[in-house]
Structure formats: C-alpha cells, structure tokens
N, C-alpha and C positions, 0 to 999 in steps of 0.2 A: 553370437547370441549370450553364451550364459557369461562373458566376459563384459558385455555391455550391462547385466542387469548387477554384477557384482559392483563396477563403478557407480551407478544410480543407488543401489543400497549404502554402497561409503560415503556418496555424497548427496546422502537425502535433505537436508535442509535445503540446499540448493533447489533440489529437484522437487521440493514440495514449493518453492519459493515460486518458480516458472510456471506449476501446474495453479497456482493461487492468482500469479497474476493474469495468464489467460483468461481465467473466469471473471476474472473483473474486467480484463479489457473486450472479454466477448459481451457481457451487459453492457456494457459501455453504449458499443457498437449497436448491439439491436434492441435497445427499447427505445420510446421515445418518452417515457416518462420521467419527468426530469429527477423526481426521488429515486430511480433507480439507477440511473445512469451517476447521481453523484452517491450512492452504495457502492455503484462498481469501482468510483475512482478512491475511496475509502478501502476498497477491496486492494486495488492494488497498492494502494499506498502501504497498506502491511504486510505484504509480499514482499517489498523492497526493504522494511524496516526487518523482515527475518532475513533476507540475504544478506544485510549488511551485519547484521549481530550473527549470524554464522561462521561470516569472514572473519570476525573479528576471535572466535573462537580457537582452541590448538588441543587438540585431542592429548589427553595427558596431561594440559595446563592446572596449574595452579592460581587460585585468585590472587588477584595482584596487589597483596600487602607484602611489604616484605620484611623477612626475617632474617636473621643471621644464622640460621639453623643449616641451612644449603645453599651456597652463592650460586648455584648452576642450574636452579628451577629452572624450568618454562612457565612464563607469567601468561595468562590470557591477558590480549588486549583490549583495555579499557575503553580507547576512544572511539571505536564505533558505536559504543552502546551508550556511549555520551551525547556522541550526534543525532543517535536515534531519538535520544528524550527531546532534544532541539526539533528534530523532525516533527515529534509527537504534537509537540504545542503550536508548530505552525497547522499541522495539519486538522488540528480540530479548531483552530480560529480560522482557517480557509473554509473548512464545512459549517461552520457558524456563518461566516458571510454568504456561502451558496443557498444555505437557507433562506436566509434571510431576503436575497433575490429572489428565490423560488416562491415565497412568499407574498411577496408582488408582484409578482408574474401571475400568479393565481388571485389577487385579489383584483387586478388590471383585466384579465382576459378571464377569467372563471375555470380555468383549467388548467393541467401541469402536464399535460400532452404537446412536446416538442411540435408535432407536425399539425395541430389545429393551433397554436400559436403562431407559426408560421403562415398559415393559409389566413387567420384573421389579420396579422401583420399585411400580407397584402392586400387584401379588402381593404382596408385603411387608406393604403398611401394610392391604390386608383383610383 
C-alpha cells in the first residue's frame, strides 16, 4: 500500500489531472442544465491541459534556452506547452460557440434544462 502512495505522490500531476477529469465527466453525465454541462466540459479540458504540460516536464530540467556553458543539460520539452496554447484557443472558441447555442435554445424554449427541452421537442413533433 505504501508503494502505491509513493507512486501517487511521485506522479501527482497525473493523479490531479485524473481527479479533475473525473469531476468534469461526472458533471457532464449527472447534470441536466446545459450551462453546467459546458462547465464540466471545460473542467475536463483543463485536466487534459494539465496532463500534457506535466508530460513535457522533466524533473531537474532547465528552461529550453540554449547556452554554451553546459552542453549536457537536460531541457524541459516546450512542445506540449505550445500545443496546449493552441488547445486553449480552440477551447475558448468552442465554449463561445456552445454558449451562443445555449442562449439560442433558451430564447426558443425558455429553459436550459436538457430534459425539459427534450420533452418540449417531443410535444412539437407529435
């Protein structure tokens, strides 16, 4: 048991990302309000960003700026951080689009509750 705890402590960013992702997934699966579902999706995206940035980190690594002082220095990988900046931009744009859709649904149905919208949609189609 203590070996498992040591591994969790040693890899805490991955464990934290897993816990945050589970919280977001449970929010998406258990809530019927569309705003809460969108917040859950954003929480899951944050967990993915954390995991990728943690994967690029090297313990004891230096900032990836080359200098001629020590040619054998381990450098932190900057690629995951750069990719996550792109992911954040995409995430913000998808969130803005989803908010616009939710606002449109609210204006059409008068609610953001997914169950009520589904019931109203079934009433119209019958």
